[in-house]
C-alpha positions in Angstrom: -28.5 -36.3 21.6 -30.5 -38.7 23.9 -33.9 -36.5 25.1 -35.9 -36.9 28.4 -40.5 -36.6 28.5 -41.3 -33.6 30.1 -42.1 -34.9 33.1 -38.6 -36.6 34.2 -36.9 -33.0 33.1 -40.2 -30.8 35.9 -38.1 -33.4 38.0 -34.7 -32.1 37.4 -35.9 -28.6 37.2 -37.5 -29.1 40.6 -34.2 -30.9 42.6 -32.2 -27.4 41.4 -34.7 -24.9 42.6 -37.5 -24.7 40.6 -41.3 -24.6 41.0 -43.4 -26.9 39.0 -46.9 -27.8 38.7 -48.1 -30.1 40.9 -49.1 -34.1 39.3 -47.1 -36.9 37.7 -47.2 -39.3 34.5 -49.6 -41.8 34.3 -49.2 -44.8 31.8 -53.1 -45.6 31.9 -56.2 -43.9 32.0 -57.1 -45.4 35.8 -53.9 -43.6 36.2 -54.9 -40.4 35.3 -57.9 -40.2 36.9 -56.4 -41.6 39.9 -54.6 -38.2 40.1 -56.7 -36.1 38.9 -59.1 -36.7 41.4 -56.1 -35.7 44.2 -55.8 -32.0 42.3 -59.5 -31.2 41.9 -60.0 -31.1 45.6 -61.8 -28.2 45.0 -64.7 -25.7 42.2 -62.4 -23.9 40.5 -59.3 -26.3 40.4 -58.5 -27.7 36.9 -56.1 -30.0 35.6 -54.2 -30.1 32.3 -53.5 -33.5 30.4 -50.3 -33.7 28.0 -49.2 -36.4 25.8 -45.2 -37.7 27.1 -43.8 -37.3 23.1 -40.6 -35.5 21.8 -42.5 -34.1 19.6 -43.4 -29.9 19.0 -46.8 -29.0 18.6 -49.1 -31.5 21.2 -51.9 -28.7 21.8 -52.7 -29.3 17.5 -52.9 -33.1 17.4 -55.0 -33.1 20.1 -52.8 -34.0 22.4 -53.8 -31.6 25.0 -56.3 -31.2 26.7 -57.8 -29.0 29.9 -60.6 -30.1 32.7 -62.2 -29.2 35.9 -63.8 -32.8 35.9 -61.7 -35.2 37.0 -64.4 -38.2 35.4 -63.6 -36.5 32.4 -60.3 -37.3 32.7 -60.5 -40.8 31.8 -61.8 -40.1 27.9 -58.9 -37.6 27.6 -56.3 -40.3 29.1 -58.2 -43.4 26.7 -58.0 -41.3 23.7 -54.7 -39.7 24.5 -52.8 -43.3 25.0 -54.4 -44.4 21.8 -52.8 -41.6 19.8 -49.5 -42.5 17.5 -46.8 -39.9 16.9 -45.8 -40.1 13.3 -45.7 -44.3 13.8 -45.4 -45.2 17.6 -47.9 -44.6 20.2 -47.9 -43.0 23.3 -46.5 -44.9 25.8 -47.7 -42.1 29.0 -49.6 -38.8 29.6 -49.0 -35.8 31.8 -51.5 -35.2 34.6 -50.9 -31.4 36.5 -52.9 -28.6 38.0 -53.5 -25.6 36.2 -52.2 -22.4 36.7 -52.9 -19.3 36.7 -50.3 -17.6 34.9 -50.0 -13.8 34.7 -47.2 -13.0 32.8 -44.7 -15.5 30.2 -41.1 -15.5 29.5 -38.8 -18.1 27.4 -35.4 -19.9 28.8 -33.4 -21.8 26.6 -29.6 -23.0 27.7 -27.7 -24.6 24.7 -24.4 -25.4 23.8 -22.9 -22.8 21.4 -20.3 -25.0 19.3 -19.2 -22.1 17.8 -18.5 -19.8 20.3 -17.5 -23.5 22.2 -19.2 -22.0 25.7 -22.8 -22.7 27.1 -25.4 -19.8 25.6 -28.7 -18.7 27.5 -31.6 -17.1 25.5 -34.4 -15.1 27.5 -37.5 -13.1 26.0 -40.3 -12.1 27.6 -43.1 -14.1 26.5 -43.0 -17.9 26.4 -45.4 -20.2 24.6 -46.1 -20.8 20.4 -44.8 -18.7 18.1 -41.4 -18.1 19.7 -39.7 -18.2 17.1 -41.3 -14.7 15.8 -40.1 -13.1 18.6 -36.5 -13.9 18.3 -35.1 -11.0 17.6 -36.3 -10.0 20.9 -34.3 -12.2 22.4 -31.5 -12.1 25.3 -28.4 -13.6 24.6 -26.4 -14.8 28.2 -22.8 -16.1 27.4 -22.1 -18.8 30.2 -18.4 -19.4 31.4 -18.7 -23.4 31.7 -18.1 -23.6 35.5 -19.6 -20.3 36.8 -22.2 -19.5 34.7 -24.1 -17.0 33.6 -21.6 -13.8 32.5 -22.5 -10.9 35.8 -23.2 -8.2 33.1 -25.1 -9.9 30.6 -27.1 -11.0 33.5 -28.6 -8.5 34.6 -28.8 -6.4 31.4 -31.4 -9.7 30.3 -33.1 -10.8 33.1 -33.8 -6.6 33.4 -34.7 -6.0 29.6 -37.4 -8.3 30.0 -39.3 -7.2 32.5 -41.5 -5.0 33.7 -39.9 -4.6 37.2 -37.2 -5.1 39.2 -38.8 -7.6 41.2 -40.0 -9.0 38.0 -36.1 -9.1 37.0 -35.0 -10.2 40.1 -36.5 -13.5 40.1 -36.0 -13.9 36.4 -32.0 -13.8 37.1 -32.7 -16.0 39.9 -34.1 -18.3 36.9 -31.7 -17.8 34.4 -29.0 -19.3 37.3 -31.3 -22.4 38.3 -31.8 -23.0 34.7 -27.7 -22.7 34.4 -26.8 -25.3 37.3 -29.6 -27.8 36.2 -28.1 -27.9 32.6 -24.7 -28.4 34.0 -25.9 -30.8 36.4 -27.1 -33.8 34.4 -24.0 -32.3 31.2 -27.5 -31.0 29.1 -27.2 -30.6 25.3 -30.0 -28.1 25.7 -33.0 -27.1 28.1 -35.5 -25.5 27.3 -38.2 -24.2 30.0 -41.1 -22.6 27.4 -43.1 -21.1 29.5 -41.4 -19.9 32.8 -44.7 -18.5 34.1 -45.1 -15.6 36.4 -48.4 -16.7 38.3 -51.2 -14.5 39.8 -48.8 -15.2 43.5 -46.2 -13.9 42.3 -44.3 -17.0 41.5 -41.8 -18.4 38.5 -43.2 -21.9 37.9 -41.5 -24.2 34.7 -44.9 -24.8 33.0 -42.9 -27.2 31.0 -40.1 -27.8 29.8 -38.0 -30.5 26.6 -34.3 -31.8 27.7 -31.3 -33.4 25.2 -28.5 -34.9 27.4 -25.2 -35.0 25.6 -24.5 -39.0 24.4 -21.3 -38.7 26.1 -22.1 -38.0 29.4 -25.6 -40.6 29.4 -23.5 -42.7 31.4 -22.2 -40.5 33.8 -25.9 -40.5 34.6 -27.4 -43.8 35.3 -29.9 -42.2 37.7 -31.5 -40.0 34.6 -33.3 -43.8 33.3 -31.6 -43.0 29.6 -31.8 -46.6 27.8 -30.3 -45.3 24.6 -28.2 -42.6 24.3 -29.0 -41.2 21.0 -31.6 -38.9 19.9 -34.4 -40.2 18.7 -37.9 -39.0 17.8 -40.3 -41.9 20.2 -38.9 -43.6 23.2 -36.7 -46.5 22.3 -38.1 -49.5 20.4 -37.7 -53.2 21.8 -36.0 -54.3 19.0 -34.2 -50.5 18.7 -32.7 -51.8 22.3 -31.7 -55.3 20.5 -29.8 -53.2 18.2 -28.5 -51.1 21.2 -27.2 -53.8 22.8 -25.3 -55.0 19.4 -23.8 -51.7 19.8 -22.6 -51.2 23.1 -21.2 -55.3 22.7 -19.3 -55.1 19.7 -16.7 -51.7 19.3 -15.7 -52.9 16.0 -16.4 -50.3 14.2 -20.2 -48.5 14.5 -23.5 -49.8 14.2 -26.8 -47.6 14.4 -30.1 -48.9 14.2 -33.6 -46.5 14.4 -37.2 -47.8 13.8 -38.3 -45.2 10.5 -41.7 -46.4 10.1 -43.8 -49.6 11.1 -46.3 -49.0 7.6 -46.0 -48.3 4.0 -46.9 -44.3 3.7 -50.1 -43.9 1.2 -49.5 -43.9 -2.6 -46.0 -45.6 -2.2 -45.0 -48.7 -3.1 -44.1 -50.4 0.1 -41.2 -50.3 2.7 -38.0 -51.0 2.3 -35.3 -52.0 4.5 -32.6 -49.4 4.3 -28.7 -50.4 5.8 -26.8 -47.6 5.2 -22.7 -47.2 5.3 -21.0 -43.6 6.4 -23.8 -40.8 7.4 -23.5 -38.9 4.4 -23.7 -41.5 1.6 -26.5 -43.4 3.8 -28.3 -40.1 3.6 -28.5 -40.0 -0.3 -28.7 -43.2 -0.3 -31.8 -42.9 1.3 -33.0 -40.2 -0.5 -32.7 -42.2 -3.8 -35.4 -44.7 -2.0 -37.3 -42.5 -1.5 -37.3 -40.3 -4.8 -38.0 -44.3 -6.0 -41.4 -44.2 -4.8 -40.7 -46.1 -1.6 -40.9 -45.6 2.9 -38.2 -46.0 4.5 -39.2 -48.8 7.9 -35.8 -47.8 9.2 -32.6 -46.1 8.8 -29.4 -48.4 9.5 -25.7 -47.8 9.6 -22.9 -50.2 9.7 -19.3 -47.9 9.2 -16.0 -47.4 10.3 -14.6 -51.5 9.9 -17.7 -53.1 11.6 -16.7 -56.5 12.1 -18.6 -59.0 9.7 -20.2 -60.5 12.7 -21.3 -57.0 13.2 -22.9 -56.1 10.0 -24.4 -59.8 10.2 -26.9 -58.8 13.6 -27.5 -55.9 11.7 -29.0 -57.4 8.7 -30.5 -59.7 10.9 -32.2 -57.0 13.1 -33.0 -54.6 10.0 -35.1 -58.8 9.0 -36.7 -58.6 12.2 -39.3 -55.5 10.6 -42.4 -57.4 9.0 -44.2 -56.5 6.0 -41.1 -54.8 4.3 -40.8 -55.8 0.6 -36.9 -55.0 -0.4 -33.6 -54.5 1.0 -31.9 -51.7 0.0 -28.2 -51.7 0.9 -26.2 -48.2 0.0 -23.6 -45.7 1.7 -20.8 -43.7 1.1 -18.8 -45.5 -1.7 -15.6 -44.0 -1.1 -15.0 -45.7 2.9 -11.2 -47.2 3.3 -12.5 -50.5 5.2 -13.1 -53.8 3.8 -15.7 -54.2 2.0 -15.8 -58.2 2.2 -16.6 -58.6 5.6 -20.0 -57.0 5.3 -20.1 -58.8 2.0 -19.8 -61.7 4.1 -22.0 -60.6 6.8 -25.1 -60.4 5.0 -24.5 -63.2 2.9 -24.7 -65.1 5.8 -27.8 -63.3 7.0 -29.4 -63.3 4.2 -28.6 -67.4 4.0 -29.5 -68.1 7.6 -33.1 -66.7 6.5 -33.6 -67.7 3.8 -34.5 -64.3 2.5 -36.9 -64.3 -0.8 -37.2 -60.8 -1.1 -35.3 -58.7 -3.8 -32.2 -56.8 -2.0 -29.6 -54.5 -4.0 -26.2 -53.4 -2.3 -23.7 -51.0 -3.2 -20.5 -51.8 -0.9 -18.2 -49.2 -3.1 -14.5 -48.9 -1.5 -12.1 -51.0 -1.2 -12.1 -54.9 -2.4 -15.5 -54.2 -3.7 -15.2 -56.7 -6.3 -14.4 -59.5 -3.7 -17.4 -58.0 -2.1 -19.7 -58.1 -4.5 -18.9 -61.5 -5.9 -19.5 -63.0 -2.1 -23.2 -61.5 -2.7 -23.6 -62.7 -6.5 -22.4 -66.0 -5.5 -24.8 -66.5 -2.3 -27.8 -65.4 -4.5 -26.6 -68.3 -7.1 -26.7 -70.5 -4.0 -30.3 -69.3 -2.8 -31.8 -68.5 -6.0 -32.8 -65.1 -4.2 -33.0 -61.5 -6.3 -29.5 -60.5 -4.5 -27.9 -58.2 -6.4 -24.2 -56.9 -5.7 -23.0 -53.0 -7.0 -20.1 -50.5 -6.7 -19.2 -47.0 -5.6 -19.4 -46.0 -10.0 -23.2 -47.2 -9.6 -25.4 -44.3 -8.6 -27.8 -45.0 -5.7 -30.7 -43.3 -8.0 -29.2 -46.0 -10.0 -29.7 -49.2 -8.1 -33.2 -47.8 -5.9 -34.9 -47.8 -9.6 -33.1 -51.5 -10.4 -34.4 -52.2 -6.6 -37.6 -50.7 -7.7 -37.9 -53.3 -11.2 -36.8 -56.0 -8.9 -40.1 -55.7 -6.6 -42.4 -55.1 -9.6 -41.1 -57.9 -10.8 -41.1 -60.6 -7.9 -45.0 -59.4 -7.1 -44.2 -57.3 -4.2 -44.5 -59.8 -1.9 -44.0 -58.6 1.9 -41.3 -60.5 4.1 -42.6 -62.1 7.5 -39.9 -62.8 10.0 -38.4 -65.8 10.8 -36.3 -68.2 12.8 -32.8 -68.2 11.5 -31.7 -71.6 10.0 -29.5 -73.8 11.9 -27.4 -77.5 11.0 -28.7 -80.1 12.0 -25.6 -82.0 13.2 -25.7 -78.5 15.6 -28.2 -80.9 17.9 -26.0 -84.1 17.8 -24.7 -85.1 20.9 -21.3 -85.5 18.8 -20.7 -82.1 17.7 -17.5 -79.9 18.5 -17.6 -76.9 19.6 -15.8 -74.1 20.0 -16.8 -70.9 21.9 -15.6 -67.3 19.9 -16.9 -63.9 21.2 -21.0 -64.2 21.3 -21.4 -66.9 20.0 -19.7 -70.6 19.0 -18.6 -72.9 16.1 -20.1 -75.8 15.9 -18.2 -78.6 13.7 -19.6 -81.6 12.6 -17.3 -84.6 13.8 -18.9 -87.4 11.0 -17.9 -85.4 8.6 -14.7 -83.6 9.9 -12.3 -86.2 7.9 -13.7 -84.8 4.2 -14.1 -81.2 5.4 -11.2 -80.3 7.4 -8.8 -79.4 4.4 -11.9 -76.3 3.1 -11.7 -75.4 6.8 -8.0 -75.3 7.1 -8.0 -73.4 4.1 -11.4 -71.0 4.7 -10.4 -70.7 8.1 -7.3 -69.2 7.6 -5.9 -71.5 9.5 -7.8 -70.8 12.2 -8.8 -74.7 12.6 -6.4 -77.8 12.0 -7.1 -81.0 11.8 -5.0 -82.4 15.1 -4.5 -86.9 14.9 -8.5 -86.5 13.7 -10.1 -83.1 15.5 -10.4 -79.9 14.7 -8.4 -77.8 17.1 -7.7 -74.1 17.3 -4.5 -72.6 16.0 -3.7 -70.1 18.3 -4.9 -69.7 21.9 -8.3 -70.3 23.1 -8.8 -66.1 23.9 -7.0 -65.1 20.5 -9.4 -67.3 19.3 -12.6 -65.9 20.7 -12.1 -62.8 19.3 -11.5 -64.4 15.6 -15.6 -64.3 14.8 -15.4 -62.5 11.8 -12.9 -64.8 9.9 -14.5 -68.0 11.3 -18.5 -66.2 9.8 -15.8 -65.7 5.9 -15.4 -69.3 6.9 -19.3 -70.0 7.6 -20.2 -68.8 3.8 -17.3 -69.6 1.9 -17.6 -73.2 2.9 -21.2 -72.6 2.3 -20.8 -71.3 -1.2 -18.4 -74.3 -1.3 -21.1 -76.9 -1.0 -19.0 -77.8 2.6 -21.5 -79.0 4.6 -20.4 -79.6 8.8 -19.0 -76.2 9.4 -21.1 -73.4 11.7 -20.5 -70.1 13.2 -23.4 -69.6 15.6 -23.8 -65.9 16.4 -26.2 -64.8 19.4 -28.1 -61.9 19.3 -29.5 -61.5 22.1 -33.5 -60.9 22.7 -34.5 -61.4 19.3 -36.5 -64.4 19.4 -37.9 -63.5 21.8 -39.2 -60.5 20.8 -40.3 -62.1 17.5 -41.9 -65.2 18.9 -42.3 -64.6 22.2 -45.0 -67.7 22.7 -43.3 -69.8 20.6 -39.9 -70.1 22.3 -39.6 -73.6 22.9 -39.9 -73.7 18.6 -36.4 -75.2 17.4 -34.6 -72.9 15.3 -35.3 -74.2 11.5 -33.0 -77.1 10.0 -32.3 -77.3 6.4 -30.6 -78.4 3.1 -29.2 -82.3 3.9 -29.8 -81.7 7.0 -32.8 -82.3 9.2 
């Protein structure tokens, strides 16, 4: 579920008839002071400054402050905008008027999957500690179109109010809540507290909204960048990864950054690459139990293309300071595991992997997958080990720990991928594929064409001394995974002159912003 910040949620509530405090979000301390100056116009006026972060307990971490002095807002905003929630920075604060509260209520909309209908929870009293008041909360079932059931709505409003007038205001607020949630296809919408002010007005003092992932595409006005439930605004690397997923729907690719530095007392950061939700969770537990901090969660499953796995691996290895690469998933997947092995092997070769990697690719063709990884390890001279479904995640996590210790625990430095020198030669032959291009060395074609024909499964053949696609160019363009396998097998056989270049838009610009003019690294008998 995609989350919205408080200020975004309040804008939605205001559009559906709710009163909200005056104020707006600020991305800099000076913007915060400007907003506060507008709100503090006479003695007695006070503002609240709140970090905009997807977390609870903001006050306890110093993320909420009150003041009646606009100049004091500068210090509060500077402090808050330098905070991190978890390991991710606070990017904005909400500055708004402090309202005078007479009474508080709790309102919550959610989709009840078991009942297959929306439900609204209302309780007298709001703020922290609502969990302890759950026993007194009232549940209002809702029709998906018409909203709250009238009898349940009336009973709940009356039970939580101190007067008929309050009950009327509360009933109206509940109906507005449903309308707002339905309009944006929310999975949940919580107002806590809904405040009855001393002037007798209901005001949404705080709110949290999550939007159904599948509905995001229908609501571009919400500005949701990634249709997934993160505990932080999307990082640049997550944006790059999400674009990869959107451009290639063969299988799934889920990437989320979890930590940018190793937790105190652990042995270092680990790049994590799972396959299948449950197996990935179990594997994450194994690496944490082995004493490491997980840098990211990644899942490539559902028969992902080799190209998608390659890009996922490149993105995982875009994180600095990881000390090892841990791949482990369900172990019972029906997908052909050798495609994932090819994707990993190509990424490891291009980046010249020099930190330990253990990869558990259990399932169909697992023996072939393990063989591919072990052959690439010999080419690289790197500590890369492949495992099967019979090898428990705890076992391979312990093995990764041993490899890291024996290698000295060096930290990974992101780098540009290796590219053969012939790619830059004007005589190089290029054929386009999905998200990239195949390059062949015209000077070596006579020597390598038989190997290319064999390893490409006949997709590229020799015709009068020229490499040619054996199928239509439209069909050929979709064979990027088969051509990736050809790239790896040629590499493992010592055959130069064939290279598959796959684009990852935005990645190099993110990693090397001041080095955009630097040429790709070239290696091996190649420039």
